[in-house]
C-alpha positions as CSV (number, residue, x, y, z in Angstrom):
1,M,13.6,-43.5,18.5
2,N,10.7,-41.7,20.1
3,K,7.0,-42.5,19.7
4,L,4.0,-40.7,21.2
5,V,0.6,-42.3,21.3
6,S,-2.6,-41.1,23.0
7,I,-5.5,-43.1,24.3
8,S,-8.9,-41.9,25.3
9,C,-10.9,-43.0,28.4
10,M,-14.5,-42.2,29.3
11,S,-15.1,-42.0,33.0
12,E,-18.6,-42.9,34.2
13,Q,-18.4,-41.5,37.7
14,A,-17.3,-38.2,39.4
15,V,-14.3,-40.0,41.0
16,Q,-13.2,-43.3,39.5
17,M,-10.1,-45.4,39.0
18,I,-9.7,-46.7,35.5
19,N,-7.2,-49.5,34.9
20,I,-5.3,-48.7,31.7
21,T,-2.4,-51.2,32.2
22,E,-3.3,-53.6,29.3
23,E,-3.7,-50.7,26.9
24,V,-0.2,-49.4,27.8
25,H,1.3,-52.9,27.5
26,K,-0.2,-53.2,24.0
27,V,1.0,-49.7,22.9
28,V,4.5,-50.6,24.1
29,A,4.5,-54.0,22.4
30,E,3.4,-52.4,19.1
31,S,5.8,-49.4,19.3
32,G,8.9,-51.1,17.7
33,I,11.0,-49.9,20.7
34,T,13.1,-52.8,22.1
35,N,14.8,-51.1,25.0
36,G,14.1,-47.8,26.6
37,L,11.5,-46.0,28.8
38,V,7.8,-45.4,28.6
39,A,6.1,-42.5,30.3
40,V,2.3,-42.4,30.9
41,I,1.0,-38.8,31.3
42,T,-2.5,-37.5,31.8
43,A,-3.5,-34.5,29.7
44,H,-5.8,-33.0,32.4
45,T,-5.5,-31.1,35.6
46,T,-8.3,-32.9,37.4
47,T,-7.1,-36.5,36.7
48,G,-4.1,-38.4,38.1
49,I,-1.9,-41.3,37.2
50,T,-1.1,-43.8,39.9
51,I,0.4,-47.2,40.2
52,N,-1.2,-49.8,42.5
53,E,-2.5,-53.3,43.1
54,P,-5.6,-54.1,41.0
55,L,-7.9,-55.1,43.8
56,E,-11.3,-53.6,44.3
57,C,-10.8,-53.2,48.0
58,V,-7.5,-51.3,47.4
59,E,-9.3,-49.1,44.8
60,T,-12.1,-48.4,47.3
61,D,-9.6,-47.5,50.1
62,I,-7.8,-45.1,47.8
63,L,-11.0,-43.4,46.7
64,Q,-12.3,-43.1,50.3
65,R,-9.1,-41.7,51.5
66,L,-9.0,-39.1,48.8
67,E,-12.5,-38.0,49.7
68,K,-11.5,-37.8,53.4
69,L,-8.4,-35.7,52.5
70,V,-10.3,-33.5,50.0
71,P,-14.0,-33.5,50.8
72,D,-16.3,-32.4,48.0
73,D,-18.5,-30.4,50.4
74,D,-15.7,-28.1,51.8
75,K,-15.6,-24.4,51.0
76,Y,-13.3,-23.7,48.0
77,I,-12.3,-20.4,46.5
78,H,-12.3,-21.8,42.9
79,A,-16.1,-21.7,42.7
80,H,-16.9,-18.8,40.4
81,F,-17.7,-17.9,36.9
82,L,-14.8,-18.4,34.5
83,P,-15.2,-16.3,31.3
84,S,-12.7,-18.4,29.5
85,Y,-14.9,-21.5,30.0
86,G,-18.2,-19.7,29.9
87,A,-19.3,-21.6,33.0
88,T,-19.0,-21.7,36.7
89,S,-16.2,-23.8,38.0
90,N,-16.6,-25.8,41.2
91,N,-14.0,-28.5,40.7
92,S,-11.4,-27.5,43.3
93,P,-11.6,-31.0,44.9
94,G,-10.7,-32.5,41.5
95,H,-7.6,-30.3,41.2
96,L,-6.5,-31.0,44.7
97,K,-7.0,-34.8,44.5
98,S,-5.1,-35.0,41.2
99,M,-2.3,-33.0,42.7
100,L,-2.0,-35.6,45.5
101,L,-1.9,-38.4,42.9
102,G,0.5,-36.9,40.4
103,N,0.2,-36.8,36.7
104,S,2.6,-39.4,35.3
105,C,4.5,-42.6,35.8
106,M,7.5,-44.2,34.1
107,F,8.6,-47.8,33.4
108,P,11.6,-49.4,31.6
109,I,11.1,-51.2,28.3
110,Q,13.2,-54.3,27.9
111,E,13.0,-56.7,24.9
112,S,9.9,-54.9,23.6
113,R,8.0,-55.3,26.9
114,M,7.1,-52.8,29.7
115,V,8.9,-54.0,32.8
116,C,6.8,-53.8,36.0
117,G,5.9,-55.8,39.0
118,S,3.1,-58.3,38.9
119,A,1.0,-56.2,41.2
120,Q,1.8,-52.9,39.6
121,H,-1.1,-51.7,37.5
122,I,-1.5,-48.2,35.9
123,Y,-4.6,-46.2,36.8
124,L,-6.0,-43.1,35.3
125,V,-7.9,-41.6,38.3
126,E,-10.8,-39.4,37.3
127,C,-11.5,-36.6,39.9
128,D,-14.0,-34.5,38.0
129,G,-16.1,-36.8,35.9
130,P,-17.8,-38.1,34.0
131,Q,-15.7,-36.9,31.1
132,T,-13.7,-38.2,28.1
133,R,-10.0,-38.1,29.0
134,K,-6.8,-38.3,27.1
135,V,-3.6,-40.1,28.3
136,Y,-0.3,-39.7,26.5
137,I,2.1,-42.7,26.2
138,Q,5.6,-41.5,25.4
139,M,8.2,-44.2,24.5
140,M,11.9,-43.4,24.1
141,G,14.6,-45.9,23.2
142,E,16.1,-48.1,20.5
């Protein structure tokens, strides 16, 4: 059995960590899949999916390190008019930060529950907000 569900998240800041763990647990529990795998995948090129401990100090460290690695005020080539969007892009930092984070994660499903460590929480990381974002939750199993 396969099941695909999407959830929407609205970011409120340019760069922000949004904990989506409880929503993913709920989707898995309601899926009808007893044993299998769940993949969590962002639908955007300027967001990332990451797993980490749900502490504000850890979130702050991650966001500060991303800014240090990919500063917003650097010179980027991807800062020009894009006819396909009808606007000027200037979101290279968002693309680069999301590349460092990755776009997905995967967990086993056992006895209708997502199996993860107690400190493992799933974050959608916004790198070009605020925007409404979509995350796909793909479950496969029996």
